[in-house]
C-alpha positions as CSV (number, residue, x, y, z in Angstrom):
1,M,21.8,180.7,-9.1
2,N,23.6,180.9,-6.0
3,T,27.0,181.7,-5.6
4,P,28.9,181.2,-2.7
5,K,30.3,183.7,-0.3
6,P,33.9,184.1,-0.5
7,V,35.7,183.6,2.5
8,L,37.4,185.9,4.7
9,S,40.8,184.9,5.6
10,K,41.4,184.4,9.7
11,I,44.2,187.7,10.8
12,E,46.3,185.9,12.2
13,Q,48.7,188.8,13.5
14,A,46.5,192.2,14.1
15,P,48.8,195.1,12.7
16,Q,50.9,197.3,15.4
17,T,50.1,200.6,15.9
18,L,52.6,203.6,16.5
19,R,52.2,203.2,19.7
20,D,52.8,199.6,19.9
21,I,55.8,199.9,17.7
22,V,57.5,202.8,20.2
23,Q,56.8,200.7,23.2
24,D,58.5,197.7,21.3
25,R,61.1,200.2,20.5
26,M,61.9,201.3,24.0
27,R,61.5,198.1,25.7
28,T,63.9,197.0,23.4
29,A,66.6,199.9,23.9
30,I,66.0,199.3,27.8
31,I,66.5,195.6,27.7
32,E,69.9,195.6,25.7
33,G,71.6,198.7,27.5
34,H,71.1,201.2,25.4
35,F,69.4,203.3,28.2
36,A,71.6,202.0,31.5
37,P,69.6,201.8,34.0
38,G,69.0,204.8,36.0
39,E,69.0,206.7,33.3
40,R,67.1,209.9,32.8
41,L,64.3,209.5,29.6
42,V,63.8,212.9,28.8
43,E,60.6,213.4,26.2
44,R,62.1,215.8,23.7
45,P,65.0,214.1,22.7
46,L,63.1,210.6,22.3
47,C,60.0,212.6,20.4
48,D,62.9,214.1,18.2
49,Q,64.6,210.5,17.9
50,L,61.2,208.6,17.0
51,G,59.8,210.9,15.3
52,V,56.8,210.9,17.5
53,S,54.8,213.5,19.2
54,R,54.4,213.8,23.5
55,T,51.4,212.3,24.3
56,V,52.8,208.8,22.4
57,I,56.5,209.5,24.6
58,R,54.2,209.6,28.1
59,E,51.6,206.8,27.0
60,T,55.0,204.2,26.3
61,I,56.7,205.9,29.6
62,R,53.6,204.6,31.3
63,Y,53.2,201.3,29.8
64,L,57.2,201.1,30.8
65,E,56.2,201.8,33.8
66,A,53.8,199.4,34.6
67,E,56.2,196.5,33.1
68,G,58.8,197.4,35.8
69,L,61.1,199.0,33.2
70,V,60.7,202.4,33.9
71,D,60.5,204.6,37.3
72,I,58.9,208.0,38.0
73,L,60.7,209.5,40.4
74,P,59.3,213.2,42.1
75,N,61.7,215.9,40.6
76,R,63.4,213.7,38.3
77,G,60.4,212.4,36.2
78,P,60.7,209.1,34.6
79,I,64.0,207.0,34.7
80,V,65.6,203.4,33.3
81,A,64.0,201.4,37.0
82,K,67.3,200.0,38.8
83,L,67.3,196.3,39.0
84,N,68.6,194.3,42.3
85,W,69.1,191.3,43.8
86,D,66.3,191.6,46.1
87,Q,63.6,192.1,43.1
88,A,65.9,189.2,40.8
89,R,65.6,186.6,43.5
90,Q,62.0,187.1,44.0
91,I,61.4,187.0,39.7
92,Y,63.5,183.6,39.7
93,D,61.4,182.7,42.7
94,I,58.6,183.0,40.5
95,R,60.0,181.3,37.7
96,R,60.9,178.1,39.5
97,Q,57.0,177.3,40.5
98,L,55.2,178.8,37.2
99,E,57.9,176.9,34.8
100,G,58.7,174.2,36.8
101,A,54.8,173.4,37.0
102,A,54.1,173.9,33.4
103,A,57.0,171.7,32.3
104,A,55.9,169.1,34.3
105,Y,52.2,168.8,33.4
106,C,53.2,169.3,29.9
107,A,55.2,166.3,29.9
108,E,52.0,164.2,31.4
109,N,49.7,165.7,29.7
110,H,51.0,166.7,26.1
111,G,49.0,166.2,22.2
112,P,50.3,164.8,19.4
113,T,50.4,167.6,17.4
114,F,52.9,169.5,20.3
115,P,56.5,167.6,19.7
116,R,56.8,169.6,16.4
117,Q,55.7,172.8,18.2
118,L,58.4,172.3,20.9
119,K,60.9,171.1,18.1
120,K,60.1,174.6,16.1
121,A,60.9,176.3,19.2
122,L,63.8,175.0,20.2
123,S,65.0,175.0,16.5
124,D,64.4,178.8,15.9
125,L,65.8,179.3,19.7
126,S,69.3,177.9,18.8
127,A,69.3,179.5,15.0
128,R,69.2,182.6,17.5
129,M,72.0,182.6,19.3
130,N,74.2,183.8,17.8
131,D,72.5,187.2,16.7
132,P,74.4,190.3,17.1
133,E,70.8,191.9,18.7
134,W,69.7,189.7,22.0
135,I,66.2,190.7,21.3
136,G,65.7,187.7,18.8
137,V,67.3,185.8,21.5
138,M,64.5,186.9,24.1
139,N,62.0,186.8,21.9
140,A,62.8,183.4,20.4
141,T,63.1,182.1,24.3
142,T,59.7,183.5,25.3
143,R,58.2,181.7,22.4
144,F,59.8,178.5,23.8
145,Y,58.2,179.0,27.0
146,Q,54.6,180.2,25.3
147,V,54.5,176.8,24.1
148,I,55.0,174.7,27.1
149,F,52.6,177.5,29.1
150,E,49.7,176.8,26.4
151,E,50.3,173.0,25.7
152,A,49.8,172.4,29.5
153,G,47.0,174.9,29.5
154,H,49.0,177.3,32.5
155,T,46.9,180.8,30.5
156,I,46.7,182.5,34.2
157,A,50.1,181.5,35.2
158,W,51.5,182.5,31.5
159,D,49.6,185.9,32.2
160,I,51.5,186.3,35.4
161,V,55.1,185.7,33.1
162,Q,53.7,188.2,30.7
163,R,53.6,190.8,33.3
164,L,57.2,190.0,34.6
165,N,58.4,189.9,30.4
166,G,60.7,192.9,30.7
167,R,62.6,192.5,33.7
168,I,63.2,188.5,32.9
169,S,64.7,189.9,29.4
170,R,66.7,192.2,31.2
171,L,67.9,189.4,33.5
172,R,68.5,186.7,30.4
173,V,70.6,189.2,28.8
174,L,72.6,189.3,32.0
175,T,73.0,186.0,32.5
176,L,72.9,184.0,28.6
177,S,76.2,184.9,27.6
178,A,78.1,184.9,30.9
179,P,81.4,183.0,30.5
180,D,81.4,181.5,33.7
181,R,77.8,180.0,33.5
182,T,78.2,176.4,34.2
183,N,75.9,175.5,30.7
184,P,74.9,177.3,27.7
185,G,71.5,178.3,28.2
186,I,70.5,176.4,25.0
187,S,71.9,173.2,26.6
188,H,69.4,173.9,29.4
189,M,66.7,174.2,26.9
190,T,67.4,171.2,25.2
191,A,67.3,169.6,28.5
192,I,63.3,170.8,29.7
193,S,62.5,169.9,25.7
194,D,63.8,166.4,25.9
195,A,62.3,165.6,29.7
196,I,58.8,166.9,28.1
197,L,58.8,164.7,24.8
198,S,59.7,161.8,26.8
199,R,56.8,162.6,29.3
200,D,58.9,162.4,32.0
201,A,57.4,165.5,34.7
202,T,60.0,164.7,37.1
203,A,63.0,165.5,34.5
204,A,61.3,168.0,33.1
205,N,60.6,169.8,36.7
206,R,64.0,169.3,37.4
207,A,65.3,170.8,33.9
208,V,63.7,173.5,34.8
209,Q,65.0,174.1,38.4
210,A,68.5,173.4,37.0
211,H,68.5,176.1,34.4
212,I,67.1,178.5,36.9
213,A,69.8,178.2,39.2
214,D,72.3,178.5,37.1
215,A,70.9,181.3,36.1
216,S,69.8,182.9,39.1
217,A,73.2,182.6,40.6
218,I,75.1,184.6,37.5
219,A,72.7,187.2,37.9
220,R,73.1,187.1,41.8
221,R,77.2,187.7,41.4
222,F,76.7,190.2,39.0
223,L,74.0,192.4,40.5
224,S,76.2,192.4,44.0
225,D,79.2,193.6,42.2
226,E,77.5,196.3,40.4
227,K,76.1,197.0,43.9
228,E,80.0,196.8,45.3
229,A,80.8,198.8,42.2
230,G,78.2,201.7,42.9
231,S,79.1,202.2,46.8
232,D,82.6,201.9,45.9
233,S,82.0,205.2,44.0
234,A,79.1,207.1,46.4
């Protein structure tokens, strides 16, 4: 008698390594402002705080440098990268093109199971908007866009966005809670979602452009004020 072989269940998500955990914690600390722009990242205190070796800290710093969150300065070592308006403007320009194109293509070509996925991503994001820690909002926002890019089949574009994600998240922390924002962030996401699900490519692209224009205007004011404050104190 032949006994059927057991079917192994698929691993949906690989377990995090120690290095992955340290990278996530350091990235979150930088994005949420626990380490200020320009602040030195000293190995020994980081080793003591996180309970890991210098090798892990050095690997993490190199990884975060590749993400644009850390700069290595001669004679000073690693510091939290400063973000200026010129850099932010370039990031917003890239987002306008890639996110607008993905949303428009997704509106015209999404499949029958996609509406449920997008509505869930939007619902999860809405539920996170009042979290006391920003990282939940950042992760939910990233997931919202990931659903759109994947359905559009814009995988290379998503790879580019992911490489910028650390700096994008820093900008989102600056802009999402701004009291003078024209519209709350979630209203923009809702407009993008509604346009895509209505299969209106033009409206989807327009909603993305409005969202990024709103965010970039706030980021420009904030980063310009920060630059002026730095000049005054110099």
